C-alpha positions, 0 to 999 in steps of 0.5 A: 830564758823561759826555761832558765834555771837558777840555783840558791844553795845553803852550804855550811862547811860542817855539813859534810862531816854530819853527812859522813858521821850521821847520815840519817840525822843529816837527811832529817836536817835537809828535809826540815830545811827544804820543806820550811823553804817551800812553805816560806816561798809559798807564803811569799810568792806573788799570787794572781791565779795561784798557779805559781804558789801551788807549783812550788815543790820539794824533791829530796835526792835519793840519798836524802842529803840534798833537796831541790825546792822549785817550780816548773812554772816558766814565768817563775824566774821573772817573778823572782828577778824581774825584767826590764818591764817589771819589778822583781817579786822575790819569794825563793831567795828570801825563803832560803835566806830566812831558813839558812840560820836554822839550818846551820844551827841544826847542823851544829846541834847534830854534831854536838 
């Protein structure tokens, strides 16, 4: 599980329409949301050495219509979800949850 991967997706049923009709605008919306998630996750990440916080990065897909915000630190998943010996210290899920409403609003606004 040290190399485990978890996924948090923000999905909105009108995003495919935006991507189809206005791909540049869709890319802007995704980029803004992804970097906002990155910043919020860094603010919320537990800090001992700062390694986890400093490793959180955003990678945009080549088409600009999706992004991955994550970390390569192997203990990140344990911080997020906890273990039987350690309480969870979520930082990525709350960041995504906080950005979800503004992402949905940005998609709706772009389609108006």
